[in-house]
C-alpha positions as a Python dict, from the first residue, in 0.01 Angstrom:
ca = {
    (1, 'M'): (0, 0, 0),
    (2, 'D'): (-27, 277, 258),
    (3, 'V'): (-391, 307, 367),
    (4, 'S'): (-348, 685, 372),
    (5, 'T'): (-311, 688, -9),
    (6, 'A'): (-583, 905, -162),
    (7, 'P'): (-838, 712, -371),
    (8, 'E'): (-791, 734, -746),
    (9, 'Y'): (-1137, 593, -821),
    (10, 'D'): (-1477, 658, -668),
    (11, 'V'): (-1590, 302, -735),
    (12, 'V'): (-1416, -15, -854),
    (13, 'G'): (-1648, -286, -987),
    (14, 'V'): (-1584, -660, -1008),
    (15, 'G'): (-1822, -890, -1192),
    (16, 'N'): (-1907, -1117, -1481),
    (17, 'A'): (-1800, -942, -1802),
    (18, 'L'): (-2080, -1016, -2049),
    (19, 'V'): (-2217, -893, -2379),
    (20, 'D'): (-2596, -853, -2373),
    (21, 'V'): (-2813, -986, -2656),
    (22, 'I'): (-3150, -812, -2613),
    (23, 'A'): (-3475, -893, -2793),
    (24, 'H'): (-3843, -818, -2739),
    (25, 'A'): (-4091, -1107, -2726),
    (26, 'D'): (-4429, -1187, -2575),
    (27, 'D'): (-4511, -1427, -2293),
    (28, 'G'): (-4576, -1697, -2552),
    (29, 'F'): (-4204, -1705, -2631),
    (30, 'I'): (-4129, -1738, -2260),
    (31, 'H'): (-4361, -2039, -2227),
    (32, 'Q'): (-4263, -2199, -2558),
    (33, 'H'): (-3896, -2205, -2464),
    (34, 'E'): (-3956, -2290, -2097),
    (35, 'L'): (-3793, -1977, -1962),
    (36, 'V'): (-3834, -1861, -1601),
    (37, 'K'): (-3981, -1514, -1639),
    (38, 'G'): (-3803, -1235, -1454),
    (39, 'S'): (-3507, -1448, -1350),
    (40, 'M'): (-3146, -1506, -1448),
    (41, 'T'): (-3075, -1867, -1550),
    (42, 'L'): (-2729, -2004, -1625),
    (43, 'V'): (-2711, -2196, -1954),
    (44, 'D'): (-2448, -2395, -2140),
    (45, 'T'): (-2311, -2328, -2487),
    (46, 'D'): (-2576, -2534, -2671),
    (47, 'R'): (-2869, -2373, -2489),
    (48, 'A'): (-2725, -2027, -2547),
    (49, 'L'): (-2690, -2095, -2920),
    (50, 'Y'): (-3044, -2237, -2939),
    (51, 'L'): (-3197, -1930, -2774),
    (52, 'Y'): (-2984, -1695, -2980),
    (53, 'R'): (-3119, -1850, -3300),
    (54, 'A'): (-3477, -1851, -3169),
    (55, 'L'): (-3474, -1481, -3085),
    (56, 'G'): (-3459, -1344, -3436),
    (57, 'T'): (-3380, -972, -3441),
    (58, 'A'): (-3176, -865, -3139),
    (59, 'V'): (-2951, -584, -3023),
    (60, 'E'): (-2600, -668, -2899),
    (61, 'M'): (-2421, -442, -2651),
    (62, 'S'): (-2176, -472, -2366),
    (63, 'G'): (-2339, -553, -2034),
    (64, 'G'): (-2283, -732, -1707),
    (65, 'S'): (-2429, -597, -1384),
    (66, 'A'): (-2124, -439, -1222),
    (67, 'A'): (-1995, -313, -1558),
    (68, 'N'): (-2329, -137, -1614),
    (69, 'T'): (-2292, 28, -1275),
    (70, 'M'): (-1940, 148, -1352),
    (71, 'T'): (-2065, 292, -1681),
    (72, 'G'): (-2329, 481, -1485),
    (73, 'V'): (-2074, 618, -1238),
    (74, 'A'): (-1861, 745, -1527),
    (75, 'S'): (-2163, 894, -1703),
    (76, 'L'): (-2242, 1092, -1389),
    (77, 'G'): (-1892, 1236, -1391),
    (78, 'G'): (-1736, 994, -1143),
    (79, 'R'): (-1415, 796, -1165),
    (80, 'A'): (-1472, 424, -1217),
    (81, 'A'): (-1267, 112, -1284),
    (82, 'Y'): (-1377, -241, -1367),
    (83, 'L'): (-1222, -584, -1323),
    (84, 'G'): (-1356, -879, -1521),
    (85, 'K'): (-1252, -1152, -1761),
    (86, 'V'): (-1304, -1156, -2138),
    (87, 'S'): (-1143, -1351, -2420),
    (88, 'D'): (-932, -1215, -2702),
    (89, 'D'): (-1224, -1244, -2942),
    (90, 'D'): (-1464, -1005, -3116),
    (91, 'L'): (-1706, -981, -2825),
    (92, 'G'): (-1423, -937, -2578),
    (93, 'N'): (-1279, -653, -2783),
    (94, 'V'): (-1621, -488, -2806),
    (95, 'F'): (-1667, -520, -2430),
    (96, 'G'): (-1338, -350, -2350),
    (97, 'H'): (-1387, -79, -2611),
    (98, 'D'): (-1733, 8, -2481),
    (99, 'L'): (-1609, 54, -2125),
    (100, 'R'): (-1305, 259, -2218),
    (101, 'A'): (-1511, 474, -2455),
    (102, 'V'): (-1718, 606, -2164),
    (103, 'G'): (-1418, 663, -1940),
    (104, 'V'): (-1411, 345, -1731),
    (105, 'Q'): (-1063, 204, -1658),
    (106, 'F'): (-1082, -164, -1763),
    (107, 'R'): (-841, -411, -1605),
    (108, 'P'): (-912, -747, -1773),
    (109, 'G'): (-797, -1074, -1621),
    (110, 'A'): (-562, -1305, -1809),
    (111, 'P'): (-733, -1455, -2120),
    (112, 'E'): (-806, -1828, -2139),
    (113, 'A'): (-761, -2035, -2454),
    (114, 'D'): (-1070, -2183, -2622),
    (115, 'T'): (-1325, -2021, -2389),
    (116, 'P'): (-1525, -1738, -2549),
    (117, 'T'): (-1644, -1415, -2395),
    (118, 'G'): (-1967, -1459, -2200),
    (119, 'R'): (-2302, -1333, -2317),
    (120, 'C'): (-2643, -1275, -2160),
    (121, 'I'): (-2952, -1341, -2370),
    (122, 'I'): (-3224, -1104, -2246),
    (123, 'V'): (-3589, -1139, -2345),
    (124, 'V'): (-3794, -826, -2272),
    (125, 'T'): (-4171, -886, -2252),
    (126, 'P'): (-4440, -617, -2309),
    (127, 'D'): (-4459, -551, -1932),
    (128, 'A'): (-4089, -447, -1951),
    (129, 'Q'): (-3979, -746, -1742),
    (130, 'R'): (-3647, -895, -1843),
    (131, 'T'): (-3575, -1267, -1847),
    (132, 'M'): (-3206, -1349, -1867),
    (133, 'N'): (-3029, -1663, -1982),
    (134, 'T'): (-2658, -1631, -1925),
    (135, 'Y'): (-2370, -1821, -2078),
    (136, 'L'): (-2084, -1713, -1854),
    (137, 'G'): (-1804, -1825, -2084),
    (138, 'V'): (-1464, -1702, -1976),
    (139, 'S'): (-1615, -1459, -1724),
    (140, 'S'): (-1678, -1755, -1492),
    (141, 'L'): (-1306, -1832, -1483),
    (142, 'L'): (-1226, -1516, -1288),
    (143, 'Q'): (-987, -1609, -1008),
    (144, 'P'): (-789, -1431, -736),
    (145, 'S'): (-486, -1380, -963),
    (146, 'D'): (-709, -1178, -1200),
    (147, 'I'): (-778, -918, -930),
    (148, 'H'): (-560, -613, -995),
    (149, 'E'): (-464, -532, -638),
    (150, 'E'): (-351, -174, -694),
    (151, 'T'): (-677, -85, -867),
    (152, 'V'): (-886, -227, -582),
    (153, 'A'): (-669, -51, -325),
    (154, 'L'): (-721, 283, -501),
    (155, 'G'): (-1102, 264, -510),
    (156, 'R'): (-1303, 447, -245),
    (157, 'V'): (-1575, 180, -269),
    (158, 'L'): (-1545, -174, -408),
    (159, 'Y'): (-1869, -290, -574),
    (160, 'M'): (-1922, -661, -648),
    (161, 'E'): (-2196, -883, -789),
    (162, 'G'): (-2356, -1164, -596),
    (163, 'Y'): (-2346, -1354, -926),
    (164, 'L'): (-1973, -1411, -867),
    (165, 'Y'): (-2067, -1672, -608),
    (166, 'D'): (-2197, -1902, -884),
    (167, 'R'): (-1842, -2027, -949),
    (168, 'P'): (-1590, -2133, -678),
    (169, 'A'): (-1289, -1953, -829),
    (170, 'A'): (-1486, -1631, -878),
    (171, 'K'): (-1610, -1661, -519),
    (172, 'E'): (-1249, -1670, -404),
    (173, 'A'): (-1173, -1370, -625),
    (174, 'F'): (-1460, -1186, -454),
    (175, 'R'): (-1321, -1257, -108),
    (176, 'H'): (-968, -1169, -217),
    (177, 'A'): (-1082, -834, -355),
    (178, 'A'): (-1280, -760, -37),
    (179, 'A'): (-975, -833, 177),
    (180, 'I'): (-761, -596, -32),
    (181, 'A'): (-1021, -320, -6),
    (182, 'H'): (-1062, -349, 369),
    (183, 'G'): (-687, -380, 415),
    (184, 'N'): (-654, -39, 250),
    (185, 'G'): (-928, 128, 450),
    (186, 'R'): (-1186, 114, 168),
    (187, 'Q'): (-1551, 8, 180),
    (188, 'V'): (-1701, -306, 27),
    (189, 'S'): (-2044, -315, -134),
    (190, 'L'): (-2246, -611, -259),
    (191, 'T'): (-2541, -626, -494),
    (192, 'L'): (-2758, -933, -432),
    (193, 'S'): (-2812, -970, -812),
    (194, 'D'): (-3148, -1154, -808),
    (195, 'S'): (-3367, -1356, -571),
    (196, 'F'): (-3269, -1686, -735),
    (197, 'C'): (-2902, -1600, -680),
    (198, 'V'): (-2989, -1533, -315),
    (199, 'D'): (-3163, -1872, -294),
    (200, 'R'): (-2848, -2041, -423),
    (201, 'H'): (-2612, -1868, -181),
    (202, 'R'): (-2824, -1757, 114),
    (203, 'D'): (-2594, -1876, 392),
    (204, 'D'): (-2286, -1727, 226),
    (205, 'F'): (-2463, -1397, 165),
    (206, 'R'): (-2593, -1377, 521),
    (207, 'A'): (-2238, -1424, 649),
    (208, 'L'): (-2105, -1164, 404),
    (209, 'V'): (-2365, -906, 504),
    (210, 'S'): (-2288, -957, 873),
    (211, 'D'): (-1909, -972, 852),
    (212, 'E'): (-1766, -822, 533),
    (213, 'V'): (-2012, -596, 350),
    (214, 'D'): (-2035, -226, 434),
    (215, 'I'): (-2303, -135, 179),
    (216, 'L'): (-2573, -377, 57),
    (217, 'F'): (-2784, -325, -256),
    (218, 'G'): (-3090, -530, -340),
    (219, 'N'): (-3458, -516, -421),
    (220, 'E'): (-3756, -610, -208),
    (221, 'D'): (-3778, -970, -333),
    (222, 'E'): (-3407, -1028, -279),
    (223, 'L'): (-3420, -897, 77),
    (224, 'L'): (-3721, -1117, 162),
    (225, 'S'): (-3536, -1416, 18),
    (226, 'L'): (-3217, -1332, 208),
    (227, 'Y'): (-3389, -1337, 546),
    (228, 'E'): (-3665, -1587, 460),
    (229, 'V'): (-3938, -1364, 601),
    (230, 'E'): (-4282, -1275, 466),
    (231, 'S'): (-4305, -903, 537),
    (232, 'F'): (-4086, -623, 412),
    (233, 'E'): (-4077, -464, 757),
    (234, 'Q'): (-3937, -785, 906),
    (235, 'A'): (-3667, -788, 640),
    (236, 'V'): (-3580, -423, 708),
    (237, 'Q'): (-3538, -491, 1079),
    (238, 'A'): (-3319, -794, 1004),
    (239, 'V'): (-3087, -609, 769),
    (240, 'R'): (-3077, -312, 1005),
    (241, 'S'): (-2916, -526, 1273),
    (242, 'D'): (-2680, -694, 1023),
    (243, 'C'): (-2543, -425, 795),
    (244, 'H'): (-2395, -76, 826),
    (245, 'L'): (-2592, 49, 523),
    (246, 'A'): (-2854, -123, 306),
    (247, 'V'): (-3026, 23, 2),
    (248, 'I'): (-3344, -159, -99),
    (249, 'T'): (-3521, -68, -424),
    (250, 'M'): (-3895, -116, -477),
    (251, 'G'): (-3951, -26, -841),
    (252, 'K'): (-4210, 249, -889),
    (253, 'D'): (-4245, 276, -510),
    (254, 'G'): (-3895, 414, -474),
    (255, 'C'): (-3645, 284, -224),
    (256, 'V'): (-3565, 246, 144),
    (257, 'V'): (-3220, 330, 280),
    (258, 'V'): (-3151, 152, 608),
    (259, 'T'): (-2881, 226, 864),
    (260, 'R'): (-2859, 126, 1227),
    (261, 'D'): (-2976, 477, 1322),
    (262, 'E'): (-3242, 557, 1064),
    (263, 'V'): (-3468, 438, 784),
    (264, 'V'): (-3494, 681, 493),
    (265, 'R'): (-3764, 646, 227),
    (266, 'A'): (-3723, 806, -113),
    (267, 'R'): (-3948, 831, -417),
    (268, 'A'): (-3886, 697, -765),
    (269, 'E'): (-3848, 946, -1047),
    (270, 'P'): (-4144, 968, -1287),
    (271, 'V'): (-4103, 789, -1621),
    (272, 'E'): (-4338, 852, -1912),
    (273, 'Q'): (-4309, 495, -2043),
    (274, 'V'): (-4111, 203, -1904),
    (275, 'L'): (-3963, 14, -2199),
    (276, 'D'): (-3702, -214, -2043),
    (277, 'T'): (-3610, -270, -1677),
    (278, 'T'): (-3272, -423, -1769),
    (279, 'G'): (-3007, -235, -1577),
    (280, 'A'): (-3247, -47, -1348),
    (281, 'G'): (-3087, -174, -1029),
    (282, 'D'): (-2738, -139, -1176),
    (283, 'L'): (-2789, 226, -1262),
    (284, 'F'): (-2964, 301, -934),
    (285, 'A'): (-2652, 174, -756),
    (286, 'A'): (-2439, 396, -981),
    (287, 'G'): (-2630, 707, -886),
    (288, 'F'): (-2637, 620, -518),
    (289, 'L'): (-2264, 548, -502),
    (290, 'F'): (-2183, 862, -700),
    (291, 'G'): (-2355, 1064, -429),
    (292, 'Y'): (-2222, 851, -145),
    (293, 'T'): (-1859, 892, -249),
    (294, 'R'): (-1918, 1267, -244),
    (295, 'E'): (-2060, 1245, 108),
    (296, 'R'): (-2406, 1361, 4),
    (297, 'P'): (-2700, 1301, 243),
    (298, 'L'): (-2853, 955, 203),
    (299, 'V'): (-3183, 1090, 71),
    (300, 'E'): (-2990, 1281, -197),
    (301, 'C'): (-2791, 968, -285),
    (302, 'A'): (-3122, 787, -332),
    (303, 'K'): (-3250, 1064, -559),
    (304, 'L'): (-2940, 1042, -776),
    (305, 'G'): (-2996, 667, -799),
    (306, 'A'): (-3358, 721, -900),
    (307, 'I'): (-3258, 970, -1171),
    (308, 'A'): (-3010, 724, -1322),
    (309, 'A'): (-3257, 433, -1304),
    (310, 'A'): (-3535, 639, -1463),
    (311, 'E'): (-3317, 717, -1763),
    (312, 'V'): (-3218, 357, -1829),
    (313, 'I'): (-3571, 211, -1806),
    (314, 'S'): (-3702, 463, -2058),
    (315, 'H'): (-3523, 286, -2345),
    (316, 'V'): (-3397, -57, -2448),
    (317, 'G'): (-3059, -157, -2308),
    (318, 'P'): (-2883, -155, -1971),
    (319, 'R'): (-2671, 157, -2014),
    (320, 'P'): (-2757, 528, -2038),
    (321, 'L'): (-2807, 686, -2378),
    (322, 'V'): (-2734, 1036, -2250),
    (323, 'E'): (-2465, 1169, -2020),
    (324, 'L'): (-2628, 1129, -1681),
    (325, 'K'): (-2445, 1430, -1542),
    (326, 'T'): (-2666, 1647, -1766),
    (327, 'L'): (-2971, 1523, -1571),
    (328, 'L'): (-2838, 1611, -1227),
    (329, 'P'): (-3033, 1873, -1029),
}
């Protein structure tokens, strides 16, 4: 494709297509079932079924990190597309319907026989921390042939999850998509996903940040893990020399936007009550990229991210309950 072709999408996301199963529980549930609080743990079919039964009352809704971000971009009034793999089953149909209903162009990979749509079991404790146990299902079978090349080529920014590196074929799909984007003059962004994911793939992520990623998203813990340093300032200096643009969130303390020329600090938006931090980073990225693809100043991009994140943490679930464009200043 001619690199001069105008982008059709602001952002194209690639990630694990999952349905979220969300329940509230206390720390006793976390300890009783030997969960690692605040982390994402991969589980097999039996463990997923066990936890599902143990939860009791739960809410089921489409999720997945990059898919949440694309939903946020669309809610802000942007143009978004998503590439991921679901099965031709009830959850897969729900996943696709939910994305299309909010205006996201969904390009599913080829279905696989006998492998169900993935799901993420999320336990939200009273401190609003989320503990995730993920059965990847068919989402983990994403491979290079599932990447819709024209869609990637028509996205101004390609946004991908670090979680994709948990499976070799999905890792190759990641690299294939990045090559298509760069080959068409587009930018590639990576979200580090969580600090445990960084621990699993540190060397790969360091190489990606240095060589292939134009925009890096992560939180303070993830950045410290990436560079194996003790202080945030050390991590900022490390990423500053590695990456064109890094956006580091710090919860209620706002965020830091790092380029080779400047370090911009921005405040978080006030929230009356934090009910569920699921999707906070995903929606922050949505707001930031919405502004970035419109060439807004970095501090304004950060504010848009903060507005989107504040909305999603004020209720249960990883996706906005109102049209985010109605909240824009």
